[in-house]
N, CA, C and O atoms as a printed pandas DataFrame, in Angstrom:
     atom_number atom_name residue_name chain_id  residue_number  x_coord  y_coord  z_coord
0              1         N          MET        A               1   -4.027   16.327    4.080
1              2        CA          MET        A               1   -4.088   15.136    3.101
2              3         C          MET        A               1   -5.108   13.712    3.886
3              4         O          MET        A               1   -4.788   13.334    5.013
4              5         N          ILE        A               2   -5.933   13.249    3.373
5              6        CA          ILE        A               2   -6.790   12.119    4.336
6              7         C          ILE        A               2   -6.184   10.586    3.454
7              8         O          ILE        A               2   -6.452   10.501    2.255
8              9         N          LEU        A               3   -5.604    9.760    3.946
9             10        CA          LEU        A               3   -4.826    8.520    3.339
10            11         C          LEU        A               3   -5.875    7.211    4.109
11            12         O          LEU        A               3   -6.208    6.997    5.274
12            13         N          ALA        A               4   -6.112    6.637    3.018
13            14        CA          ALA        A               4   -7.178    5.431    3.673
14            15         C          ALA        A               4   -6.164    3.941    3.168
15            16         O          ALA        A               4   -5.453    3.922    2.164
16            17         N          LEU        A               5   -6.316    2.922    4.028
17            18        CA          LEU        A               5   -5.854    1.724    3.223
18            19         C          LEU        A               5   -7.170    0.920    3.630
19            20         O          LEU        A               5   -8.078    0.920    4.461
20            21         N          SER        A               6   -6.635    0.149    2.378
21            22        CA          SER        A               6   -8.062   -0.713    2.016
22            23         C          SER        A               6   -7.311   -1.745    0.985
23            24         O          SER        A               6   -6.159   -2.150    1.143
24            25         N          PHE        A               7   -8.244   -2.119   -0.180
25            26        CA          PHE        A               7   -8.004   -3.161   -0.855
26            27         C          PHE        A               7   -7.906   -3.069   -2.233
27            28         O          PHE        A               7   -8.798   -2.246   -2.440
28            29         N          HIS        A               8   -7.595   -3.251   -2.971
29            30        CA          HIS        A               8   -8.097   -3.084   -4.828
30            31         C          HIS        A               8   -9.359   -2.727   -5.107
31            32         O          HIS        A               8  -10.291   -3.493   -4.861
32            33         N          ASP        A               9   -9.472   -1.977   -5.447
33            34        CA          ASP        A               9  -11.116   -1.883   -6.372
34            35         C          ASP        A               9  -11.831   -1.611   -5.332
35            36         O          ASP        A               9  -12.996   -1.718   -5.716
36            37         N          ASP        A              10  -11.817   -1.210   -3.814
37            38        CA          ASP        A              10  -12.656   -0.835   -2.627
38            39         C          ASP        A              10  -13.604   -0.195   -3.333
39            40         O          ASP        A              10  -12.967    0.694   -3.898
40            41         N          LEU        A              11  -15.265   -0.045   -3.803
41            42        CA          LEU        A              11  -15.998    0.678   -4.251
42            43         C          LEU        A              11  -16.098    1.783   -3.219
43            44         O          LEU        A              11  -16.172    2.924   -3.676
44            45         N          HIS        A              12  -16.113    1.636   -1.930
45            46        CA          HIS        A              12  -16.694    2.611   -0.876
46            47         C          HIS        A              12  -15.498    3.546   -0.845
47            48         O          HIS        A              12  -15.775    4.715   -1.114
48            49         N          ALA        A              13  -14.246    3.282   -0.578
49            50        CA          ALA        A              13  -13.412    4.082   -0.610
50            51         C          ALA        A              13  -13.039    4.717   -1.666
51            52         O          ALA        A              13  -12.614    5.852   -1.448
52            53         N          ILE        A              14  -13.053    4.349   -2.802
53            54        CA          ILE        A              14  -13.100    4.888   -4.241
54            55         C          ILE        A              14  -14.276    6.133   -4.368
55            56         O          ILE        A              14  -14.229    7.080   -5.154
56            57         N          ALA        A              15  -15.336    5.846   -3.363
57            58        CA          ALA        A              15  -16.871    6.831   -3.745
58            59         C          ALA        A              15  -16.260    7.719   -2.494
59            60         O          ALA        A              15  -16.527    8.893   -2.751
60            61         N          VAL        A              16  -15.801    7.661   -1.688
61            62        CA          VAL        A              16  -15.151    8.473   -0.745
62            63         C          VAL        A              16  -14.371    9.440   -1.082
63            64         O          VAL        A              16  -14.503   10.624   -0.772
64            65         N          GLN        A              17  -13.733    9.071   -1.573
65            66        CA          GLN        A              17  -12.453    9.599   -2.352
66            67         C          GLN        A              17  -12.711   10.570   -3.430
67            68         O          GLN        A              17  -11.938   11.528   -3.437
68            69         N          HIS        A              18  -13.724   10.542   -4.449
69            70        CA          HIS        A              18  -14.308   11.342   -5.175
70            71         C          HIS        A              18  -15.116   12.434   -4.613
71            72         O          HIS        A              18  -15.152   13.506   -5.216
72            73         N          ALA        A              19  -15.928   12.228   -3.248
73            74        CA          ALA        A              19  -16.627   12.919   -2.543
74            75         C          ALA        A              19  -15.397   13.977   -1.898
75            76         O          ALA        A              19  -15.573   15.189   -1.774
76            77         N          VAL        A              20  -14.221   13.311   -1.548
77            78        CA          VAL        A              20  -13.509   14.523   -0.738
78            79         C          VAL        A              20  -13.214   15.230   -1.700
79            80         O          VAL        A              20  -13.746   16.336   -1.796
80            81         N          ARG        A              21  -12.132   14.711   -2.831
81            82        CA          ARG        A              21  -11.712   15.531   -3.450
82            83         C          ARG        A              21  -12.318   16.617   -4.454
83            84         O          ARG        A              21  -11.763   17.581   -4.983
84            85         N          ALA        A              22  -13.893   16.064   -4.568
85            86        CA          ALA        A              22  -14.806   17.331   -5.224
86            87         C          ALA        A              22  -14.950   18.504   -3.669
87            88         O          ALA        A              22  -15.740   19.440   -3.795
88            89         N          ARG        A              23  -14.413   18.414   -2.728
89            90        CA          ARG        A              23  -14.755   19.308   -1.914
90            91         C          ARG        A              23  -13.191   20.305   -1.982
91            92         O          ARG        A              23  -13.012   21.423   -1.500
92            93         N          GLY        A              24  -12.195   19.426   -2.764
93            94        CA          GLY        A              24  -10.826   20.238   -2.879
94            95         C          GLY        A              24   -9.564   19.867   -1.949
95            96         O          GLY        A              24   -8.508   20.465   -1.741
96            97         N          GLU        A              25  -10.151   18.484   -1.406
97            98        CA          GLU        A              25   -9.207   18.209   -0.097
98            99         C          GLU        A              25   -8.456   16.813   -0.918
99           100         O          GLU        A              25   -9.109   16.164   -1.736
100          101         N          GLU        A              26   -7.203   16.509   -0.621
101          102        CA          GLU        A              26   -6.249   15.671   -1.498
102          103         C          GLU        A              26   -6.615   14.409   -0.414
103          104         O          GLU        A              26   -6.780   14.637    0.785
104          105         N          PHE        A              27   -6.728   12.930   -1.053
105          106        CA          PHE        A              27   -7.171   11.844   -0.691
106          107         C          PHE        A              27   -6.484   10.602   -1.467
107          108         O          PHE        A              27   -6.636   10.363   -2.664
108          109         N          HIS        A              28   -5.742    9.898   -0.608
109          110        CA          HIS        A              28   -5.382    8.625   -1.271
110          111         C          HIS        A              28   -5.438    7.723   -0.435
111          112         O          HIS        A              28   -5.429    7.659    0.795
112          113         N          ILE        A              29   -5.536    6.576   -1.810
113          114        CA          ILE        A              29   -5.752    5.032   -1.036
114          115         C          ILE        A              29   -4.658    4.087   -1.210
115          116         O          ILE        A              29   -4.309    3.860   -2.368
116          117         N          VAL        A              30   -4.020    3.460   -0.195
117          118        CA          VAL        A              30   -3.121    2.695    0.133
118          119         C          VAL        A              30   -3.841    0.715   -0.231
119          120         O          VAL        A              30   -4.358   -0.089    0.545
120          121         N          GLU        A              31   -3.584    0.635   -1.421
121          122        CA          GLU        A              31   -3.939   -0.797   -1.651
122          123         C          GLU        A              31   -3.415   -1.946   -0.624
123          124         O          GLU        A              31   -2.610   -2.702   -1.167
124          125         N          CYS        A              32   -3.635   -2.186    0.472
125          126        CA          CYS        A              32   -2.863   -3.316    1.245
126          127         C          CYS        A              32   -2.940   -4.573    0.376
127          128         O          CYS        A              32   -2.440   -5.562    0.913
128          129         N          ASP        A              33   -3.256   -4.689   -0.377
129          130        CA          ASP        A              33   -3.455   -6.445   -0.914
130          131         C          ASP        A              33   -2.334   -5.905   -2.319
131          132         O          ASP        A              33   -1.940   -6.867   -2.978
132          133         N          ALA        A              34   -1.974   -4.941   -2.657
133          134        CA          ALA        A              34   -1.079   -4.745   -3.879
134          135         C          ALA        A              34    0.236   -4.385   -3.617
135          136         O          ALA        A              34    1.010   -4.036   -4.509
136          137         N          VAL        A              35    0.523   -4.448   -2.472
137          138        CA          VAL        A              35    1.818   -3.747   -1.974
138          139         C          VAL        A              35    3.419   -4.510   -2.579
139          140         O          VAL        A              35    4.563   -4.058   -2.637
140          141         N          SER        A              36    2.798   -5.894   -2.975
141          142        CA          SER        A              36    3.951   -6.904   -3.469
142          143         C          SER        A              36    3.990   -6.778   -4.685
143          144         O          SER        A              36    3.047   -6.857   -5.473
144          145         N          GLY        A              37    5.299   -6.535   -4.940
145          146        CA          GLY        A              37    5.938   -6.118   -6.747
146          147         C          GLY        A              37    5.418   -4.921   -7.283
147          148         O          GLY        A              37    5.086   -4.826   -8.465
148          149         N          ARG        A              38    5.313   -3.796   -6.274
149          150        CA          ARG        A              38    5.165   -2.818   -6.382
150          151         C          ARG        A              38    6.288   -1.902   -5.834
151          152         O          ARG        A              38    6.639   -1.903   -4.654
152          153         N          PRO        A              39    7.010   -0.837   -7.156
153          154        CA          PRO        A              39    8.213   -0.017   -6.501
154          155         C          PRO        A              39    7.322    1.339   -5.522
155          156         O          PRO        A              39    6.176    1.758   -5.683
156          157         N          GLY        A              40    8.386    1.762   -4.503
157          158        CA          GLY        A              40    7.834    2.905   -4.105
158          159         C          GLY        A              40    7.693    2.734   -2.441
159          160         O          GLY        A              40    7.750    3.697   -1.676
160          161         N          LEU        A              41    7.499    1.343   -2.009
161          162        CA          LEU        A              41    7.493    1.284   -0.381
162          163         C          LEU        A              41    8.783    1.738    0.426
163          164         O          LEU        A              41    9.883    1.231    0.205
164          165         N          THR        A              42    8.705    2.102    0.776
165          166        CA          THR        A              42   10.294    2.824    1.768
166          167         C          THR        A              42    9.935    3.105    3.119
167          168         O          THR        A              42    8.830    3.613    3.310
168          169         N          TRP        A              43   10.471    2.931    3.818
169          170        CA          TRP        A              43   10.500    3.193    5.197
170          171         C          TRP        A              43   12.037    3.496    6.270
171          172         O          TRP        A              43   12.776    2.600    6.679
172          173         N          HIS        A              44   12.131    4.323    6.418
173          174        CA          HIS        A              44   13.037    4.816    7.413
174          175         C          HIS        A              44   13.103    5.136    8.856
175          176         O          HIS        A              44   12.238    5.888    9.305
176          177         N          LEU        A              45   13.906    4.722    9.546
177          178        CA          LEU        A              45   13.432    5.548   10.988
178          179         C          LEU        A              45   13.068    6.986   11.149
179          180         O          LEU        A              45   12.102    7.722   11.345
180          181         N          SER        A              46   14.394    6.993   10.957
181          182        CA          SER        A              46   14.769    8.741   11.222
182          183         C          SER        A              46   14.384    9.589    9.618
183          184         O          SER        A              46   14.318   10.814    9.718
184          185         N          GLY        A              47   14.211    9.172    8.621
185          186        CA          GLY        A              47   14.468    9.518    7.691
186          187         C          GLY        A              47   15.779    9.293    6.688
187          188         O          GLY        A              47   16.543    8.369    6.969
188          189         N          THR        A              48   16.039   10.080    5.584
189          190        CA          THR        A              48   17.782    9.706    5.060
190          191         C          THR        A              48   18.385   10.758    5.492
191          192         O          THR        A              48   17.967   11.902    5.673
192          193         N          THR        A              49   19.633   10.182    5.681
193          194        CA          THR        A              49   20.919   10.984    6.464
194          195         C          THR        A              49   20.758   12.602    5.917
195          196         O          THR        A              49   20.986   13.617    6.575
196          197         N          ASP        A              50   20.342   12.518    4.657
197          198        CA          ASP        A              50   20.531   14.144    4.109
198          199         C          ASP        A              50   19.506   14.635    3.932
199          200         O          ASP        A              50   19.531   15.527    3.084
200          201         N          GLY        A              51   18.406   14.401    4.459
201          202        CA          GLY        A              51   17.159   14.766    4.524
202          203         C          GLY        A              51   16.370   15.142    3.205
203          204         O          GLY        A              51   15.390   15.885    3.166
204          205         N          SER        A              52   16.845   14.632    2.350
205          206        CA          SER        A              52   16.384   14.814    0.884
206          207         C          SER        A              52   15.212   13.839    0.879
207          208         O          SER        A              52   14.746   13.854   -0.260
208          209         N          GLU        A              53   14.541   13.005    1.653
209          210        CA          GLU        A              53   13.343   12.340    1.439
210          211         C          GLU        A              53   12.774   11.808    3.047
211          212         O          GLU        A              53   13.197   11.384    4.122
212          213         N          PRO        A              54   11.613   12.141    2.389
213          214        CA          PRO        A              54   10.998   11.534    3.862
214          215         C          PRO        A              54   11.141    9.919    4.641
215          216         O          PRO        A              54   11.403    8.935    3.949
216          217         N          SER        A              55   11.002    9.847    5.646
217          218        CA          SER        A              55   10.912    8.851    6.625
218          219         C          SER        A              55   10.149    7.678    6.106
219          220         O          SER        A              55   10.502    6.523    6.342
220          221         N          ALA        A              56    9.497    7.869    5.665
221          222        CA          ALA        A              56    8.290    6.717    4.958
222          223         C          ALA        A              56    7.692    7.133    3.269
223          224         O          ALA        A              56    7.642    8.279    2.822
224          225         N          ALA        A              57    7.366    6.134    2.687
225          226        CA          ALA        A              57    6.444    6.418    1.378
226          227         C          ALA        A              57    5.979    5.314    0.668
227          228         O          ALA        A              57    6.687    4.486    0.094
228          229         N          VAL        A              58    4.445    5.337    0.743
229          230        CA          VAL        A              58    3.595    4.711    0.282
230          231         C          VAL        A              58    3.172    4.671   -1.155
231          232         O          VAL        A              58    2.873    5.739   -1.690
232          233         N          PRO        A              59    3.113    3.502   -1.869
233          234        CA          PRO        A              59    2.094    3.836   -3.007
234          235         C          PRO        A              59    0.974    3.967   -3.101
235          236         O          PRO        A              59    0.426    2.976   -2.618
236          237         N          THR        A              60    0.447    4.499   -3.380
237          238        CA          THR        A              60   -1.058    4.599   -4.057
238          239         C          THR        A              60   -1.887    3.710   -4.991
239          240         O          THR        A              60   -1.359    2.774   -5.591
240          241         N          SER        A              61   -3.286    4.029   -5.121
241          242        CA          SER        A              61   -3.860    3.219   -6.045
242          243         C          SER        A              61   -3.731    3.942   -7.437
243          244         O          SER        A              61   -3.752    3.293   -8.483
244          245         N          GLU        A              62   -3.622    5.036   -7.416
245          246        CA          GLU        A              62   -3.049    5.643   -8.730
246          247         C          GLU        A              62   -1.768    5.943   -8.949
247          248         O          GLU        A              62   -1.499    6.916   -9.655
248          249         N          GLY        A              63   -0.952    5.308   -8.490
249          250        CA          GLY        A              63    0.568    4.928   -9.167
250          251         C          GLY        A              63    1.456    6.076   -8.420
251          252         O          GLY        A              63    2.484    6.426   -9.000
252          253         N          ARG        A              64    1.140    6.668   -7.210
253          254        CA          ARG        A              64    1.996    8.027   -6.973
254          255         C          ARG        A              64    2.445    7.166   -5.752
255          256         O          ARG        A              64    2.029    6.085   -5.334
256          257         N          THR        A              65    3.562    8.112   -5.261
257          258        CA          THR        A              65    3.935    7.761   -3.805
258          259         C          THR        A              65    3.701    8.937   -2.728
259          260         O          THR        A              65    3.985   10.130   -2.835
260          261         N          VAL        A              66    3.302    8.478   -2.018
261          262        CA          VAL        A              66    3.261    9.563   -0.894
262          263         C          VAL        A              66    3.551    9.395    0.315
263          264         O          VAL        A              66    3.067    8.469    0.966
264          265         N          PRO        A              67    4.529   10.407    0.893
265          266        CA          PRO        A              67    4.518   10.101    2.634
266          267         C          PRO        A              67    3.818    9.962    3.859
267          268         O          PRO        A              67    3.767   10.971    4.561
268          269         N          PRO        A              68    3.411    9.197    4.161
269          270        CA          PRO        A              68    2.246    9.065    4.975
270          271         C          PRO        A              68    2.248    9.747    6.396
271          272         O          PRO        A              68    1.457    9.416    7.279
272          273         N          ALA        A              69    3.184   10.707    6.538
273          274        CA          ALA        A              69    3.443   11.574    7.817
274          275         C          ALA        A              69    2.783   13.056    6.867
275          276         O          ALA        A              69    2.913   14.179    7.353
276          277         N          GLN        A              70    2.506   12.972    6.319
277          278        CA          GLN        A              70    1.714   14.219    5.582
278          279         C          GLN        A              70    0.194   14.132    5.967
279          280         O          GLN        A              70   -0.535   15.124    5.986
280          281         N          ALA        A              71   -0.185   12.975    6.246
281          282        CA          ALA        A              71   -2.025   12.764    6.418
282          283         C          ALA        A              71   -2.184   13.566    7.719
283          284         O          ALA        A              71   -1.362   13.778    8.610
284          285         N          GLU        A              72   -3.515   13.968    7.581
285          286        CA          GLU        A              72   -3.580   14.674    8.710
286          287         C          GLU        A              72   -4.994   13.666    9.218
287          288         O          GLU        A              72   -5.608   14.011   10.228
288          289         N          LEU        A              73   -5.439   12.401    8.422
289          290        CA          LEU        A              73   -6.101   11.763    9.075
290          291         C          LEU        A              73   -5.828   10.483    8.151
291          292         O          LEU        A              73   -5.676   10.688    6.947
292          293         N          LEU        A              74   -5.747    8.999    8.711
293          294        CA          LEU        A              74   -5.569    8.059    8.321
294          295         C          LEU        A              74   -7.112    7.180    8.368
295          296         O          LEU        A              74   -7.838    6.951    9.336
296          297         N          TRP        A              75   -7.232    6.897    7.267
297          298        CA          TRP        A              75   -8.820    5.490    7.806
298          299         C          TRP        A              75   -8.545    4.187    7.579
299          300         O          TRP        A              75   -8.595    3.522    6.544
300          301         N          TRP        A              76   -8.294    3.954    8.518
301          302        CA          TRP        A              76   -7.750    2.351    8.422
302          303         C          TRP        A              76   -9.052    1.368    7.770
303          304         O          TRP        A              76   -9.596    0.567    8.531
304          305         N          ARG        A              77   -9.481    1.473    6.420
305          306        CA          ARG        A              77  -10.801    0.934    6.088
306          307         C          ARG        A              77  -10.821   -0.474    5.981
307          308         O          ARG        A              77  -11.723   -1.195    6.408
308          309         N          ARG        A              78   -9.753   -0.860    5.370
309          310        CA          ARG        A              78   -9.920   -2.455    5.198
310          311         C          ARG        A              78   -8.265   -3.218    5.104
311          312         O          ARG        A              78   -7.718   -2.868    4.059
312          313         N          ALA        A              79   -7.635   -3.894    5.717
313          314        CA          ALA        A              79   -6.368   -4.149    5.767
314          315         C          ALA        A              79   -6.486   -5.514    5.986
315          316         O          ALA        A              79   -6.947   -6.014    7.012
316          317         N          ARG        A              80   -5.874   -6.392    4.571
317          318        CA          ARG        A              80   -5.641   -7.509    4.569
318          319         C          ARG        A              80   -4.311   -8.084    4.733
319          320         O          ARG        A              80   -3.606   -7.229    5.269
320          321         N          ALA        A              81   -3.635   -9.190    4.502
321          322        CA          ALA        A              81   -2.419   -9.411    4.274
322          323         C          ALA        A              81   -2.235   -9.936    2.949
323          324         O          ALA        A              81   -1.172   -9.721    2.366
324          325         N          ASP        A              82   -3.378  -10.764    2.276
325          326        CA          ASP        A              82   -2.919  -11.525    1.134
326          327         C          ASP        A              82   -2.999  -10.614   -0.195
327          328         O          ASP        A              82   -3.952   -9.942   -0.588
328          329         N          GLN        A              83   -1.874  -10.764   -0.705
329          330        CA          GLN        A              83   -1.304   -9.967   -1.540
330          331         C          GLN        A              83   -1.707  -10.559   -3.115
331          332         O          GLN        A              83   -1.515  -11.709   -3.509
332          333         N          GLN        A              84   -2.202   -9.646   -3.737
333          334        CA          GLN        A              84   -2.633   -9.512   -5.142
334          335         C          GLN        A              84   -1.524   -9.921   -6.180
335          336         O          GLN        A              84   -1.544   -8.875   -6.829
336          337         N          LEU        A              85   -0.702  -10.587   -6.718
337          338        CA          LEU        A              85    0.567  -10.701   -7.584
338          339         C          LEU        A              85   -0.058  -10.626   -8.816
339          340         O          LEU        A              85   -1.059  -11.239   -9.186
340          341         N          THR        A              86    0.790   -9.613   -9.578
341          342        CA          THR        A              86    0.725   -9.328  -10.845
342          343         C          THR        A              86    1.914  -10.041  -11.596
343          344         O          THR        A              86    3.026  -10.321  -11.148
344          345         N          MET        A              87    1.261  -10.321  -13.180
345          346        CA          MET        A              87    2.257  -10.875  -13.700
346          347         C          MET        A              87    3.728  -10.124  -13.901
347          348         O          MET        A              87    4.770  -10.752  -14.087
348          349         N          SER        A              88    3.637   -8.627  -13.831
349          350        CA          SER        A              88    4.953   -7.818  -13.770
350          351         C          SER        A              88    5.260   -7.871  -12.684
351          352         O          SER        A              88    6.148   -7.035  -12.516
352          353         N          ALA        A              89    4.983   -8.530  -11.541
353          354        CA          ALA        A              89    5.732   -8.366  -10.023
354          355         C          ALA        A              89    6.775  -10.010  -10.068
355          356         O          ALA        A              89    7.844  -10.198   -9.486
356          357         N          ALA        A              90    6.094  -10.885  -10.857
357          358        CA          ALA        A              90    6.884  -12.120  -11.174
358          359         C          ALA        A              90    8.241  -12.447  -12.467
359          360         O          ALA        A              90    8.233  -12.557  -13.693
360          361         N          ALA        A              91    8.773  -12.481  -11.932
361          362        CA          ALA        A              91   10.049  -13.116  -13.276
362          363         C          ALA        A              91    9.335  -14.784  -13.825
363          364         O          ALA        A              91    8.474  -15.501  -13.317
364          365         N          PRO        A              92   10.013  -14.893  -14.835
365          366        CA          PRO        A              92    9.542  -16.498  -15.616
366          367         C          PRO        A              92    9.695  -17.508  -14.445
367          368         O          PRO        A              92    8.954  -18.400  -14.033
368          369         N          ASP        A              93   10.979  -17.034  -14.031
369          370        CA          ASP        A              93   11.469  -18.141  -13.023
370          371         C          ASP        A              93   11.228  -18.044  -11.712
371          372         O          ASP        A              93   12.003  -18.498  -10.870
372          373         N          GLY        A              94    9.858  -17.295  -11.366
373          374        CA          GLY        A              94    9.330  -17.481  -10.017
374          375         C          GLY        A              94    9.421  -16.306   -8.789
375          376         O          GLY        A              94    8.704  -15.899   -7.876
376          377         N          ALA        A              95   10.957  -15.984   -9.436
377          378        CA          ALA        A              95   11.336  -14.712   -8.393
378          379         C          ALA        A              95    9.783  -13.909   -8.444
379          380         O          ALA        A              95    8.892  -13.959   -9.291
380          381         N          GLY        A              96    9.866  -13.329   -7.444
381          382        CA          GLY        A              96    9.125  -11.871   -6.939
382          383         C          GLY        A              96    7.707  -12.415   -6.410
383          384         O          GLY        A              96    6.621  -11.849   -6.532
384          385         N          LEU        A              97    8.067  -14.063   -5.586
385          386        CA          LEU        A              97    7.092  -14.866   -5.073
386          387         C          LEU        A              97    6.853  -14.226   -3.729
387          388         O          LEU        A              97    5.771  -14.357   -3.158
388          389         N          GLY        A              98    7.686  -13.649   -3.302
389          390        CA          GLY        A              98    7.930  -13.747   -1.583
390          391         C          GLY        A              98    6.741  -13.520   -0.675
391          392         O          GLY        A              98    6.613  -14.018    0.443
392          393         N          ALA        A              99    5.913  -12.740   -1.261
393          394        CA          ALA        A              99    4.728  -12.294   -0.317
394          395         C          ALA        A              99    3.968  -12.992   -0.287
395          396         O          ALA        A              99    3.240  -12.904    0.703
396          397         N          GLN        A             100    3.638  -14.115   -1.318
397          398        CA          GLN        A             100    2.942  -15.232   -1.569
398          399         C          GLN        A             100    3.530  -16.450   -0.406
399          400         O          GLN        A             100    2.919  -17.152    0.400
400          401         N          GLN        A             101    4.475  -16.371   -0.622
401          402        CA          GLN        A             101    5.502  -17.620   -0.116
402          403         C          GLN        A             101    5.119  -17.012    1.508
403          404         O          GLN        A             101    4.631  -17.915    2.187
404          405         N          ILE        A             102    5.193  -16.194    1.968
405          406        CA          ILE        A             102    5.319  -15.751    3.235
406          407         C          ILE        A             102    3.855  -15.922    3.561
407          408         O          ILE        A             102    3.730  -16.651    4.545
408          409         N          THR        A             103    2.850  -15.552    3.135
409          410        CA          THR        A             103    1.309  -16.263    3.640
410          411         C          THR        A             103    1.277  -17.147    3.766
411          412         O          THR        A             103    0.750  -17.544    4.805
412          413         N          GLU        A             104    1.893  -18.259    2.666
413          414        CA          GLU        A             104    1.433  -19.425    2.617
414          415         C          GLU        A             104    2.312  -20.035    4.205
415          416         O          GLU        A             104    1.844  -20.787    5.060
416          417         N          VAL        A             105    3.670  -19.396    4.163
417          418        CA          VAL        A             105    4.451  -19.983    5.317
418          419         C          VAL        A             105    3.268  -19.925    6.583
419          420         O          VAL        A             105    2.874  -20.972    7.099
420          421         N          PHE        A             106    2.756  -18.580    7.013
421          422        CA          PHE        A             106    2.043  -18.353    8.317
422          423         C          PHE        A             106    0.741  -19.138    7.802
423          424         O          PHE        A             106   -0.024  -19.110    8.765
424          425         N          ARG        A             107    0.204  -19.732    6.892
425          426        CA          ARG        A             107   -0.862  -20.392    6.844
426          427         C          ARG        A             107   -0.287  -21.788    7.467
427          428         O          ARG        A             107   -0.603  -22.021    8.634
428          429         N          ALA        A             108    0.443  -22.630    6.857
429          430        CA          ALA        A             108    1.226  -23.386    7.319
430          431         C          ALA        A             108    1.460  -23.723    8.559
431          432         O          ALA        A             108    1.210  -24.833    9.030
432          433         N          GLY        A             109    2.128  -22.448    9.371
433          434        CA          GLY        A             109    2.348  -22.519   10.596
434          435         C          GLY        A             109    1.145  -22.460   11.860
435          436         O          GLY        A             109    1.248  -22.675   13.067
436          437         N          SER        A             110    0.046  -22.095   11.061
437          438        CA          SER        A             110   -1.173  -22.059   11.891
438          439         C          SER        A             110   -1.682  -23.469   11.955
439          440         O          SER        A             110   -2.365  -23.594   12.972
440          441         N          VAL        A             111   -1.628  -24.336   11.411
441          442        CA          VAL        A             111   -2.302  -25.276   11.041
442          443         C          VAL        A             111   -1.742  -26.494   11.994
443          444         O          VAL        A             111   -0.548  -26.773   11.885
444          445         N          GLY        A             112   -2.543  -27.222   12.910
445          446        CA          GLY        A             112   -2.066  -28.435   13.859
446          447         C          GLY        A             112   -1.882  -27.633   14.897
447          448         O          GLY        A             112   -1.488  -28.091   15.970
């Protein structure tokens, strides 16, 4: 499996994904700017205690969850921290805005 880290709707990554899949290989894209508010991101230092789940799982652009440990190749295409917040990620009272708040804290901390 090839795992690409990029941003939402990266046309180059999508084109490469189609070409690789046409050759019968598994290829997934992790959208680094769309992690906030999506279920499925898990990370354990040594897996689950009963061994039933992998040590890590990341959400793909197609809504699947894949373990990065199964990747034979990691393509670090484009990674950025700014999160794209979807309406489903935030409750009407503003809950779920954590990633945006963290981004703002880092920006505020770097000023002055």
